[in-house]
C-alpha positions as CSV (number, residue, x, y, z in Angstrom):
1,X,9.7,-32.8,-12.6
2,X,7.7,-29.7,-11.6
3,X,9.2,-27.0,-9.6
4,X,7.7,-25.5,-6.1
5,X,5.5,-23.4,-8.2
6,X,4.0,-25.9,-10.2
7,X,6.0,-25.4,-13.5
8,X,7.4,-28.1,-15.5
9,X,11.4,-28.0,-15.6
10,X,13.2,-28.4,-19.0
11,X,16.1,-30.6,-18.5
12,X,18.6,-28.9,-21.0
13,X,21.1,-26.7,-19.4
14,X,21.9,-23.3,-20.2
15,X,24.9,-22.8,-22.2
16,X,27.9,-21.4,-20.7
17,X,28.4,-17.7,-22.3
18,X,30.8,-14.9,-21.3
19,X,30.4,-11.2,-22.1
20,X,27.5,-8.8,-21.7
21,X,24.2,-10.3,-21.4
22,X,21.9,-10.0,-24.6
23,X,18.3,-10.3,-25.2
24,X,17.5,-14.3,-26.1
25,X,20.2,-15.6,-24.3
26,X,20.0,-18.3,-21.8
27,X,22.1,-18.3,-18.7
28,X,22.3,-20.1,-15.3
29,X,21.8,-17.8,-12.3
30,X,22.0,-18.1,-8.7
31,X,19.9,-15.3,-6.9
32,X,21.1,-13.6,-3.7
33,X,18.5,-11.0,-2.8
34,X,14.9,-9.5,-3.9
35,X,14.8,-6.1,-5.2
36,X,12.3,-3.0,-4.5
37,X,10.5,-3.7,-7.8
38,X,9.7,-7.4,-6.4
39,X,12.1,-9.5,-8.7
40,X,14.8,-11.8,-7.3
41,X,18.3,-10.4,-8.2
42,X,21.9,-11.5,-9.0
43,X,24.9,-10.0,-11.1
44,X,26.3,-11.9,-14.3
45,X,28.9,-10.3,-16.2
46,X,28.9,-7.1,-14.4
47,X,25.3,-6.7,-14.9
48,X,22.4,-6.8,-12.5
49,X,19.8,-9.6,-13.4
50,X,16.2,-9.4,-12.3
51,X,13.7,-11.9,-12.6
52,X,10.0,-12.4,-11.4
53,X,8.7,-14.8,-9.3
54,X,12.4,-16.2,-8.3
55,X,13.9,-16.5,-4.9
56,X,17.1,-16.1,-3.2
57,X,19.2,-19.3,-2.9
58,X,17.6,-20.6,-6.0
59,X,19.5,-21.6,-9.2
60,X,17.6,-21.5,-12.5
61,X,18.1,-21.2,-16.1
62,X,17.0,-17.9,-17.3
63,X,16.1,-16.6,-20.6
64,X,17.1,-12.6,-21.0
65,X,14.3,-10.8,-22.1
66,X,15.7,-7.3,-21.9
67,X,18.9,-5.3,-21.3
68,X,18.9,-1.8,-20.6
69,X,21.8,0.4,-19.1
70,X,23.9,-2.4,-17.8
71,X,20.4,-3.9,-16.0
72,X,18.8,-7.0,-17.5
73,X,15.1,-8.7,-16.9
74,X,14.5,-12.2,-17.5
75,X,12.0,-15.0,-17.0
76,X,12.5,-18.5,-15.2
77,X,13.0,-21.2,-17.8
78,X,13.8,-24.1,-15.5
79,X,14.7,-24.5,-11.7
80,X,17.8,-26.3,-10.8
81,X,18.1,-25.6,-7.2
82,X,15.5,-25.1,-4.7
83,X,15.6,-22.2,-2.1
84,X,14.5,-23.5,1.4
85,X,12.6,-20.2,1.6
86,X,10.3,-21.2,-0.9
87,X,6.7,-22.3,-0.2
88,X,3.7,-23.3,-2.0
89,X,1.5,-20.0,-2.8
90,X,-2.1,-20.4,-1.7
91,X,-3.5,-18.2,-4.5
92,X,-4.6,-20.0,-7.5
93,X,-3.9,-16.9,-9.5
94,X,-0.3,-16.2,-8.5
95,X,2.2,-15.9,-11.2
96,X,-0.5,-14.3,-13.3
97,X,-2.0,-11.7,-11.3
98,X,0.2,-8.7,-10.4
99,X,-1.1,-8.0,-7.1
100,X,1.3,-10.2,-5.1
101,X,4.8,-10.8,-6.2
102,X,6.2,-12.8,-3.0
103,X,3.4,-15.1,-2.0
104,X,6.2,-17.9,-3.0
105,X,8.3,-16.7,-0.1
106,X,7.8,-17.8,3.3
107,X,6.7,-14.9,5.4
108,X,9.9,-14.9,7.7
109,X,11.8,-14.3,4.4
110,X,9.6,-12.0,3.3
111,X,10.4,-9.8,6.8
112,X,14.0,-10.4,6.2
113,X,14.2,-9.0,2.7
114,X,12.2,-5.9,3.6
115,X,14.7,-5.5,6.2
116,X,17.4,-5.6,3.7
117,X,15.6,-3.0,1.5
118,X,15.4,-0.6,4.2
119,X,18.8,-1.0,4.8
120,X,19.8,-0.2,1.5
121,X,17.7,2.6,1.1
122,X,19.0,4.2,4.2
123,X,22.6,3.7,2.9
124,X,21.7,5.6,-0.3
125,X,21.0,8.6,2.3
126,X,24.6,8.1,3.8
127,X,22.9,6.5,7.0
128,X,24.8,3.0,6.5
129,X,25.6,3.1,10.1
130,X,22.2,3.6,11.5
131,X,20.9,0.5,13.4
132,X,18.0,-1.0,11.2
133,X,15.9,-3.2,13.8
134,X,14.5,-6.5,11.9
135,X,11.1,-6.0,10.2
136,X,7.9,-6.2,11.9
137,X,4.8,-8.1,10.4
138,X,1.6,-9.5,11.7
139,X,0.6,-13.0,11.3
140,X,-1.4,-14.8,9.6
141,X,-0.6,-12.4,6.6
142,X,-4.0,-13.1,4.9
143,X,-7.5,-11.4,4.6
144,X,-6.0,-8.4,6.1
145,X,-6.9,-5.9,3.2
146,X,-10.0,-3.7,4.1
147,X,-10.1,-2.0,0.6
148,X,-10.5,-3.3,-3.0
149,X,-9.9,-1.9,-6.4
150,X,-10.7,-4.2,-9.1
151,X,-10.8,-3.5,-12.7
152,X,-13.7,-4.6,-15.1
153,X,-13.5,-5.8,-18.7
154,X,-15.3,-7.8,-21.4
155,X,-13.6,-10.7,-23.0
156,X,-15.3,-13.0,-25.5
157,X,-18.7,-11.8,-24.3
158,X,-18.1,-12.6,-20.6
159,X,-17.3,-10.4,-17.9
160,X,-14.0,-10.4,-16.3
161,X,-13.3,-8.8,-13.0
162,X,-9.9,-8.8,-11.1
163,X,-6.2,-7.3,-11.4
164,X,-3.7,-6.7,-14.4
165,X,-0.8,-8.9,-14.9
166,X,2.5,-7.8,-13.4
167,X,4.0,-5.2,-15.8
168,X,1.5,-5.8,-18.2
169,X,-2.2,-4.5,-19.2
170,X,-3.9,-8.0,-19.4
171,X,-6.5,-8.5,-16.9
172,X,-6.9,-11.4,-14.9
173,X,-10.3,-12.7,-13.8
174,X,-10.1,-13.2,-9.9
175,X,-12.4,-15.5,-8.2
176,X,-10.5,-15.6,-4.8
177,X,-7.9,-13.4,-3.1
178,X,-6.5,-14.6,-0.1
179,X,-5.2,-11.2,1.0
180,X,-8.2,-9.3,0.7
181,X,-10.9,-9.4,3.6
182,X,-13.8,-11.8,2.8
183,X,-16.4,-8.9,2.5
184,X,-14.1,-7.7,-0.7
185,X,-14.1,-10.9,-2.1
186,X,-17.9,-11.3,-1.7
187,X,-18.3,-7.8,-3.4
188,X,-16.4,-9.2,-6.7
189,X,-18.5,-12.4,-6.8
190,X,-21.5,-10.4,-6.2
191,X,-21.1,-8.1,-9.2
192,X,-20.1,-11.1,-11.3
193,X,-23.2,-12.7,-10.5
194,X,-25.6,-10.0,-11.1
195,X,-23.4,-9.1,-14.4
196,X,-27.0,-10.0,-16.6
197,X,-28.7,-7.2,-14.6
198,X,-25.8,-4.6,-14.9
199,X,-25.2,-5.4,-18.5
200,X,-27.0,-2.0,-19.9
201,X,-24.3,-0.1,-17.8
202,X,-21.0,-2.4,-18.9
203,X,-20.0,0.0,-21.6
204,X,-19.5,2.7,-18.9
205,X,-18.2,0.7,-15.9
206,X,-14.4,0.5,-15.5
207,X,-14.3,-1.1,-12.1
208,X,-15.1,-1.5,-8.7
209,X,-13.8,0.0,-5.6
210,X,-15.3,-1.2,-2.0
211,X,-14.2,-0.9,1.7
212,X,-14.9,-3.1,4.6
213,X,-15.0,-2.0,8.3
214,X,-13.0,-4.6,10.1
215,X,-14.4,-4.2,13.5
216,X,-18.0,-4.1,12.2
217,X,-18.0,-6.1,8.9
218,X,-19.9,-3.2,6.9
219,X,-19.4,-2.9,3.3
220,X,-19.4,-0.1,0.9
221,X,-18.9,-0.2,-2.8
222,X,-18.4,2.3,-5.6
223,X,-18.8,1.5,-9.3
224,X,-16.1,3.5,-11.4
225,X,-17.9,4.8,-14.6
226,X,-17.1,7.1,-17.1
227,X,-20.1,9.4,-17.1
228,X,-23.0,10.0,-14.6
229,X,-25.5,7.3,-14.2
230,X,-29.2,8.2,-15.3
231,X,-31.9,7.8,-13.1
232,X,-32.9,4.7,-14.8
233,X,-29.3,3.4,-14.5
234,X,-29.3,4.4,-11.0
235,X,-32.2,2.1,-10.1
236,X,-31.0,-0.8,-12.1
237,X,-27.7,-0.8,-10.3
238,X,-29.3,-0.4,-6.9
239,X,-31.8,-3.2,-7.7
240,X,-29.2,-5.4,-9.0
241,X,-26.9,-5.3,-6.2
242,X,-29.2,-5.0,-3.0
243,X,-29.2,-8.3,-1.3
244,X,-26.4,-9.9,-3.3
245,X,-23.8,-8.3,-0.9
246,X,-23.5,-9.1,2.7
247,X,-23.6,-6.3,5.3
248,X,-23.9,-3.6,2.4
249,X,-24.6,-0.1,3.9
250,X,-23.8,1.9,0.7
251,X,-23.5,2.2,-3.1
252,X,-21.9,4.9,-4.8
253,X,-20.9,5.8,-8.4
254,X,-17.5,7.3,-8.9
255,X,-16.5,9.1,-11.8
256,X,-13.4,8.0,-13.6
257,X,-11.7,9.4,-16.8
258,X,-11.9,7.5,-19.9
259,X,-8.3,7.4,-20.2
260,X,-5.7,6.4,-17.6
261,X,-6.0,4.1,-14.8
262,X,-9.6,2.8,-14.5
263,X,-10.0,3.5,-11.0
264,X,-8.1,7.0,-10.7
265,X,-11.6,8.7,-10.0
266,X,-11.8,10.4,-6.8
267,X,-15.5,12.0,-6.9
268,X,-18.3,9.9,-5.6
269,X,-21.9,10.2,-5.4
270,X,-24.5,8.4,-3.4
271,X,-26.6,5.7,-4.9
272,X,-28.1,4.2,-1.9
273,X,-27.4,4.0,1.9
274,X,-24.5,5.9,3.6
275,X,-21.3,7.2,2.3
276,X,-19.0,5.5,5.0
277,X,-18.4,2.4,7.0
278,X,-18.1,2.2,10.9
279,X,-14.7,1.3,12.0
280,X,-13.1,1.0,15.6
281,X,-9.1,0.8,16.0
282,X,-7.8,0.6,19.5
283,X,-10.9,1.9,21.3
284,X,-11.3,4.8,19.0
285,X,-14.3,4.9,16.4
286,X,-14.3,6.1,12.8
287,X,-16.6,6.8,9.9
288,X,-14.4,6.0,6.9
289,X,-15.8,7.1,3.5
290,X,-15.1,4.9,0.4
291,X,-12.4,7.2,-0.9
292,X,-10.6,8.3,2.0
293,X,-6.9,8.1,3.2
294,X,-7.2,5.4,5.6
295,X,-4.8,2.3,6.5
296,X,-5.9,-0.8,4.5
297,X,-4.3,-3.6,6.6
298,X,-7.0,-4.0,9.6
299,X,-4.5,-6.8,11.2
300,X,-1.7,-4.4,11.7
301,X,-3.3,-1.0,12.3
302,X,-3.7,-1.6,16.2
303,X,0.1,-2.7,16.4
304,X,1.0,0.1,14.2
305,X,-0.9,2.9,16.4
306,X,0.8,1.4,19.4
307,X,4.3,1.8,17.8
308,X,3.7,5.4,16.6
309,X,2.6,6.4,20.0
310,X,5.8,4.7,21.5
311,X,8.2,6.4,19.2
312,X,6.7,9.8,19.9
313,X,6.8,9.2,23.8
314,X,4.4,12.4,24.2
315,X,4.0,14.2,27.6
316,X,0.6,15.0,28.6
317,X,1.9,18.9,27.7
318,X,3.3,18.1,24.5
319,X,1.8,19.9,21.2
320,X,2.0,17.5,18.0
321,X,2.0,18.7,14.4
322,X,0.6,16.1,11.9
323,X,0.6,16.9,8.0
324,X,-1.0,14.4,5.7
325,X,-3.4,13.6,8.5
326,X,-6.3,12.3,6.4
327,X,-9.5,11.9,8.4
328,X,-7.7,11.3,11.6
329,X,-6.7,7.6,11.7
330,X,-3.6,8.5,13.8
331,X,-4.6,12.0,14.8
332,X,-7.1,11.1,17.2
333,X,-4.9,8.4,19.1
334,X,-2.1,11.1,19.3
335,X,-4.6,13.4,20.9
336,X,-5.5,11.1,23.5
337,X,-1.8,11.1,24.5
338,X,-0.7,14.8,24.4
339,X,-2.0,18.1,24.9
340,X,-3.0,19.0,21.3
341,X,-2.6,18.0,17.7
342,X,-2.1,20.3,14.8
343,X,-3.4,18.3,11.8
344,X,-3.4,19.1,8.2
345,X,-5.4,17.6,5.7
346,X,-7.0,17.8,2.2
347,X,-10.2,19.8,1.6
348,X,-11.7,16.7,0.7
349,X,-11.2,14.9,3.7
350,X,-11.5,17.9,6.3
351,X,-15.3,17.3,7.0
352,X,-14.8,13.7,7.7
353,X,-11.8,14.4,10.0
354,X,-13.7,16.8,12.2
355,X,-16.8,14.2,12.2
356,X,-14.6,11.7,13.8
357,X,-13.3,13.8,16.4
358,X,-16.6,14.8,17.5
359,X,-17.7,11.2,17.1
360,X,-15.0,10.1,20.0
361,X,-15.4,13.6,21.9
362,X,-11.9,14.6,21.2
363,X,-11.5,18.2,21.4
364,X,-7.6,18.7,21.6
365,X,-7.0,18.6,17.7
366,X,-7.2,21.1,15.2
367,X,-7.7,20.1,11.4
368,X,-6.6,22.7,8.6
369,X,-6.5,22.4,4.9
370,X,-3.7,24.6,4.2
371,X,0.1,24.8,3.7
372,X,1.7,22.7,6.5
373,X,4.5,25.5,7.2
374,X,1.9,28.3,7.5
375,X,-0.1,26.1,9.7
376,X,2.9,25.6,12.0
377,X,3.8,29.1,12.1
378,X,0.2,29.9,13.5
379,X,0.3,26.9,15.7
380,X,3.5,28.1,17.5
381,X,1.9,31.5,18.2
382,X,-0.7,29.6,20.4
383,X,1.8,27.3,22.3
384,X,4.9,25.3,21.6
385,X,4.9,22.2,19.1
386,X,7.7,19.9,20.4
387,X,6.7,16.7,18.4
388,X,5.8,15.9,14.9
389,X,4.5,12.8,13.1
390,X,5.1,12.5,9.6
391,X,3.7,9.9,7.1
392,X,3.5,11.5,3.7
393,X,2.2,10.0,0.4
394,X,4.5,8.0,-2.0
395,X,6.2,11.3,-3.5
396,X,7.3,12.1,0.1
397,X,7.8,15.3,2.0
398,X,7.4,18.9,0.8
399,X,11.2,20.1,0.6
400,X,10.3,23.1,2.9
401,X,8.7,21.1,5.6
402,X,11.8,19.8,7.5
403,X,13.3,23.2,7.9
404,X,9.9,24.4,8.7
405,X,9.7,22.0,11.7
406,X,13.1,22.9,12.9
407,X,12.2,26.6,12.8
408,X,9.0,26.0,14.9
409,X,11.0,24.3,17.6
410,X,10.1,20.7,17.0
411,X,12.6,18.4,19.1
412,X,11.5,15.0,18.1
413,X,10.0,13.7,14.7
414,X,8.7,10.2,13.8
415,X,8.2,9.5,10.2
416,X,6.6,6.7,8.6
417,X,7.8,6.4,5.0
418,X,5.9,4.3,2.6
419,X,8.1,4.3,-0.6
420,X,11.8,3.3,-0.7
421,X,13.0,6.0,-3.0
422,X,11.3,8.8,-0.6
423,X,12.5,7.2,2.3
424,X,15.9,7.8,1.3
425,X,15.3,11.4,0.1
426,X,13.3,12.3,3.1
427,X,15.8,10.9,5.5
428,X,18.6,13.0,4.0
429,X,16.4,16.0,4.0
430,X,15.8,15.6,7.8
431,X,19.4,15.4,8.5
432,X,20.2,18.6,6.5
433,X,17.4,20.2,8.7
434,X,19.2,19.4,11.8
435,X,17.4,16.2,12.9
436,X,19.7,13.1,13.6
437,X,17.9,10.0,12.9
438,X,18.7,7.6,15.6
439,X,16.5,4.4,15.0
440,X,14.9,2.7,11.9
441,X,12.0,0.1,12.2
442,X,10.8,-1.6,9.1
443,X,7.2,-2.4,9.1
444,X,5.3,-4.9,6.7
445,X,1.8,-3.2,6.0
446,X,1.7,-5.1,2.6
447,X,2.8,-8.8,2.8
448,X,3.6,-10.6,-0.5
449,X,4.9,-7.3,-2.2
450,X,8.0,-5.8,-2.3
451,X,6.3,-2.6,-0.6
452,X,7.6,-1.8,2.8
453,X,7.3,1.0,5.6
454,X,9.8,2.4,7.7
455,X,9.2,4.0,10.9
456,X,12.2,6.5,11.7
457,X,12.7,8.3,15.0
458,X,14.8,11.5,14.8
459,X,15.5,14.2,17.4
460,X,17.1,17.9,17.0
461,X,20.6,18.2,17.5
């Protein structure tokens, strides 16, 4: 009899064994929660057992694959008891492609598990008593992702374009992806269809990056290559792809290293068209370059902006500090609700940030490419900074930033965390700097994965 994910169930039962788990052993496990790395978790013989593609409430026969430092990892062998939280995944590649780990969980169950993950992370920061609101998500949780990063390879003489398996380096050829915007799926199909034309550059092509403007439908595409294209190769590439990709407005080559992640390149040069897509979010217009930092969940972004503005609760005379501002995805909305915004961004994104401010006629924000603490010192000399919006990258806050905010007289901090480990460290750092965290709101910007954001609101004590 097949299980709810279409796999056959062997009828034999696991042998009952006591003592520590060992590799190759088969055990019966009943899963109780989902873990931060995507697996379902339980405890057997005092050891935590993590199993991909399982679900809380399921009882299954599991083979132990690895045991390290008291933690074990296994694989599903046979499902014995189904969970009411399990649904049939719509993606034909689920279980092989590593992009999504939770498509087998109903969306309400996913939100409940993400609430628990945030609660556990805050408990590690000694904030176990902090009220954690139920996670917020946006439905339907499909076709929301406006940025694609797909890897290219050759297998048995055929092109393979898609994503790696979970925890391994095998590339899965992807023909459909229900979380990607249809414009990005069209890009993958177009490159696959044009492969005979692109074959002369196949040896240096490591992948493709594309971005869609959700409000406009515009598409921009970058080919990740290990060396610059020659003039003939540029012409070949442009001719091969023009007319195949709907709503295409720009083609770029993106330099990527020979080793390491095939899409790690961050330098792009224009082959054809323009280097950005036009986008609009809650009445604010943007020009979004291919490689810019910009939220990729188009369905959630307007609601996320509204939640950030409500948490900041800026008065018309308030100054706001925003490190890690990118190209102004949040900056410009905050500027419309406050007196001024001091935004710190990277050198490579500075021009795009200023361009977006000018595009909307917003003059009360200043973008700097410098150390945030120094920018704060200069800003305070020109007027008070009472609020701060922090949304650091995955590594979290610079250790010197929370004390600098306190020294600058910031009275309220709104923090959008994107990684659970960093969330715990940063929450503790804000508390040490004299900010009391009063509210935690989990936010799901990455449905069908274990990734979860959290919006913290803190005030100076």
